[in-house]
C-alpha positions in Angstrom: 29.0 -5.7 0.0 31.3 -8.1 -1.3 29.6 -11.4 -2.4 30.5 -14.9 -1.0 31.9 -17.2 -3.3 33.0 -21.4 -3.1 36.8 -21.1 -2.5 38.7 -24.0 -3.9 40.1 -26.4 -1.6 43.8 -25.2 -1.4 43.3 -21.7 -0.2 40.0 -22.8 1.6 41.2 -21.5 5.3 42.2 -18.1 3.7 39.4 -17.3 2.1 37.4 -18.4 5.4 39.5 -15.6 7.2 39.2 -13.2 4.5 35.3 -13.4 3.9 33.9 -13.9 7.1 33.4 -10.2 8.2 32.1 -9.6 4.9 29.5 -12.3 4.4 28.4 -13.1 8.1 26.5 -9.6 8.4 24.5 -9.8 5.0 21.1 -8.5 6.1 19.8 -10.2 2.8 17.9 -6.8 1.9 17.8 -7.7 -1.8 16.7 -11.3 -1.5 13.1 -12.6 -2.1 12.4 -15.0 0.5 8.8 -15.5 -0.9 7.3 -17.2 -4.1 5.0 -14.8 -6.0 2.0 -12.9 -5.2 0.7 -16.0 -2.8 -2.1 -16.5 -5.1 -5.4 -18.1 -3.5 -5.5 -19.2 0.1 -8.2 -21.0 1.6 -11.4 -18.7 2.0 -13.6 -20.9 3.9 -12.0 -20.1 7.6 -14.0 -17.1 8.2 -13.3 -13.0 7.9 -10.1 -12.2 9.8 -10.1 -8.8 11.0 -6.7 -6.5 12.0 -5.4 -5.1 14.9 -2.5 -7.9 16.1 -1.6 -8.7 12.5 -3.0 -10.0 9.2 -1.1 -13.2 9.2 -4.8 -15.0 9.0 -5.0 -14.2 5.4 -1.8 -14.2 4.1 0.5 -16.3 1.5 3.5 -18.2 2.3 5.7 -14.7 1.8 5.7 -11.7 0.2 7.8 -12.2 -2.9 6.8 -11.9 -6.6 7.7 -9.3 -9.2 10.5 -6.7 -8.0 11.9 -8.8 -5.1 8.9 -7.2 -3.0 9.8 -10.2 -0.8 12.9 -8.5 0.7 13.5 -7.5 3.8 11.7 -4.3 4.8 13.3 -1.0 6.0 11.6 1.8 8.1 14.2 4.5 8.0 12.3 6.9 5.6 14.5 10.3 6.2 16.1 10.3 2.8 13.3 9.0 0.7 11.6 11.4 -1.7 8.1 11.4 0.3 8.5 10.9 4.2 5.9 12.8 6.3 4.6 12.7 9.5 2.8 15.8 9.5 4.8 16.9 12.8 5.6 20.2 11.0 2.3 21.4 10.3 0.2 23.4 12.6 -2.8 21.5 14.3 -6.2 22.5 12.9 -4.6 23.9 9.8 -3.7 22.1 6.5 -0.7 19.9 5.6 2.7 21.0 4.7 1.8 23.3 1.3 5.4 22.3 -0.1 4.5 18.7 0.2 0.9 18.5 -0.4 -2.0 20.2 -2.0 -5.8 19.8 -1.1 -7.7 18.6 -3.8 -11.5 17.6 -4.5 -11.5 16.6 -8.2 -14.3 17.5 -10.3 -16.3 19.0 -7.7 -16.2 19.6 -4.0 -18.6 19.5 -1.1 -18.5 18.8 2.9 -15.1 17.0 3.0 -12.3 18.1 4.8 -8.7 17.5 5.8 -6.7 19.4 8.9 -4.0 18.4 10.9 -5.0 16.5 14.1 -2.8 17.2 17.2 -4.7 14.9 19.3 -4.4 11.6 17.4 -1.2 10.3 15.9 0.6 7.1 15.0 3.8 8.4 15.9 4.9 11.8 17.3 2.1 14.3 18.2 0.1 14.7 15.0 -1.6 13.0 12.0 -3.9 14.3 9.2 -7.6 13.9 10.1 -9.7 13.3 7.0 -13.7 14.0 7.5 -15.1 12.3 4.8 -18.4 13.1 3.3 -21.2 10.5 1.9 -21.4 11.8 -1.6 -19.1 11.7 -4.4 -18.8 15.3 -4.4 -17.8 15.3 -0.4 -14.6 14.0 -1.6 -11.3 15.5 -0.4 -7.7 14.3 -0.9 -4.1 15.4 0.0 -1.9 15.1 -3.2 1.5 14.9 -4.1 3.1 14.7 -7.8 6.8 15.2 -7.3 7.9 12.4 -5.2 6.2 9.9 -7.2 7.7 11.3 -10.2 11.2 10.7 -8.9 10.9 7.3 -8.7 10.3 6.1 -12.1 8.2 2.8 -13.3 8.5 1.1 -9.7 6.7 2.4 -6.6 6.7 1.4 -2.9 4.3 3.2 -0.6 3.8 2.7 2.9 0.9 4.7 5.1 -0.7 4.4 8.5 -4.6 4.3 8.5 -7.1 4.5 11.6 -10.9 4.5 10.7 -13.3 5.7 13.3 -15.9 3.4 11.8 -15.6 0.0 9.9 -15.7 -0.1 6.1 -19.5 -0.8 4.9 -20.5 -2.5 1.9 -20.6 0.2 -0.5 -17.4 1.4 -2.5 -15.1 3.9 -0.9 -11.7 4.9 -1.9 -8.9 6.3 0.6 -5.9 6.3 -1.8 -5.7 7.0 -5.6 -2.7 7.4 -7.9 -3.3 8.6 -11.4 -2.2 6.2 -14.3 -0.9 8.1 -17.2 -0.8 4.8 -19.3 -4.6 4.4 -18.4 -6.1 7.6 -19.8 -5.3 9.4 -16.6 -7.6 7.4 -14.7 -7.3 6.4 -11.0 -6.0 3.1 -9.4 -7.6 3.3 -6.3 -7.5 1.4 -2.5 -10.4 1.7 -0.7 -12.9 -0.7 0.5 -16.2 -2.5 -0.5 -18.1 -5.4 1.0 -16.6 -4.3 4.6 -12.8 -5.2 3.2 -10.1 -3.9 2.0 -10.0 -3.8 -1.9 -8.1 -2.3 -5.1 -10.2 -0.8 -7.8 -9.5 0.3 -11.2 -11.3 3.3 -12.5 -11.2 2.5 -16.2 -13.1 -0.4 -16.0 -14.1 -0.6 -12.6 -12.1 -4.1 -12.3 -12.1 -5.0 -8.1 -9.0 -6.9 -6.2 -10.0 -9.2 -5.5 -13.2 -10.2 -7.1 -16.2 -9.7 -4.9 -17.2 -13.2 -4.7 -17.5 -14.9 -1.3 -14.3 -16.9 -2.2 -12.5 -13.5 -3.2 -14.2 -11.5 0.0 -12.9 -14.2 2.2 -9.2 -13.7 1.1 -9.2 -10.0 2.1 -9.6 -8.5 5.5 -11.7 -6.0 7.6 -9.8 -3.4 9.2 -10.9 -2.7 12.7 -12.1 0.5 13.9 -9.9 2.8 16.0 -6.6 0.9 15.5 -3.8 1.6 13.4 -3.3 -0.2 10.5 0.2 -0.2 8.4 -0.5 -0.5 4.8 2.3 -0.9 2.2 1.9 -1.3 -1.6 4.1 -2.0 -4.6 3.1 -1.2 -8.2 5.5 -2.3 -10.6 4.9 -1.0 -14.3 7.4 -3.6 -16.1 6.0 -6.6 -14.9 2.3 -5.3 -14.4 2.2 -6.2 -10.9 0.6 -5.2 -7.8 1.5 -6.3 -4.0 0.0 -5.4 -0.9 0.9 -6.0 2.8 -1.0 -5.2 6.2 0.9 -4.8 9.3 3.8 -6.4 7.7 1.9 -9.6 5.9 1.4 -10.2 2.4 -2.5 -10.2 1.7 -3.3 -13.0 -0.6 -6.6 -11.0 -2.1 -4.4 -7.8 -2.9 -1.6 -9.1 -5.2 -1.7 -8.8 -9.2 0.7 -11.2 -11.1 1.2 -12.7 -14.4 -1.4 -16.0 -14.0 -4.8 -15.1 -13.2 -6.0 -16.2 -10.0 -9.6 -17.1 -9.6 -11.7 -14.8 -7.0 -8.2 -12.9 -6.7 -7.0 -11.2 -10.0 -8.7 -12.9 -12.5 -10.9 -9.8 -13.2 -8.0 -7.6 -13.3 -6.5 -9.4 -16.5 -9.4 -8.6 -18.1 -7.3 -5.3 -19.2 -4.2 -7.4 -20.7 -2.4 -4.4 -21.4 -2.5 -3.0 -18.0 1.0 -1.3 -17.5 0.5 1.4 -14.9 2.5 4.7 -14.9 1.7 6.5 -12.0 1.8 10.6 -11.6 0.4 11.4 -8.3 -0.4 10.0 -4.9 -3.6 11.3 -3.1 -4.8 10.1 0.4 -8.1 11.3 1.8 -11.8 9.9 1.2 -14.3 9.2 -1.7 -17.4 7.7 -1.6 -19.8 6.4 -3.9 -22.7 4.8 -1.9 -23.1 7.3 0.8 -21.1 6.1 3.7 -19.3 8.9 5.5 -16.4 8.1 8.0 -13.6 10.1 9.8 -9.9 8.8 9.3 -6.4 9.6 10.2 -3.4 9.0 8.1 0.0 9.2 9.4 3.6 8.5 8.5 3.6 8.5 4.8 6.4 7.2 2.9 7.1 6.7 -1.0 10.2 4.9 -2.0 12.1 2.6 -4.8 12.2 -0.4 -2.0 9.8 -1.8 0.7 9.7 0.5 3.6 8.4 -1.2 6.3 6.2 -0.5 9.3 8.8 0.3 12.1 
């Protein structure tokens, strides 16, 4: 796409004619409309839930490191990973060319199967029957797609919980970090809210203070939730969107924000190098749950929810 420039006066009319078509249709896909990670927004207005958007807890934009505030795109047919589980048979495993089913360290009652009765789009999704003990965990794992992306990873998936998240810690997404002794960067829940957790030092995002909790959100049971994330190694930043809106409590940038990412900065050399993507369920305090996952994608740009 040609770039617009300011014409000098005596050729202004010619430039307008030549550039109108080239510049008029620019969708701004690589620009950032927001500021940084959003930082802290007032946490005294009560706990929002999801279902019709997450704007109640968002910052003023989804900008920040790596151009995360650029326009989201939803077509994922040419991405390293794009799976709606439509090619797998109901009641069987997901496509073995894309996913492996894993239970790291030990296994128990957790199971994953393709569900032909519940889906965000199409006719199928992944059903996760999550057990209450650590060894009852189960995940689907992909390694090749994330390896193709390099140091900046955008992800998108839809998730639906049968029951609300509880007070105890659970995980439904993990990514192994080669720069953190292969320990996991984890997304899940605690204190009923969405949160990130770093396995190596158990840091949480947000801090689980009343003010930190108030800036995240509680997923509504039996409602599809669009979750997007961006992890950028060069800037050591992390961004999160839910239903298209940036969540102030789930952002890491270069400035520690009280009750948000201040605890994350206790590891000053954090520079994530991700080597896999795992989706499923792992419980550390006894909570069981059934969840459905659909329309999973990884890219080097923001993917969007449509």
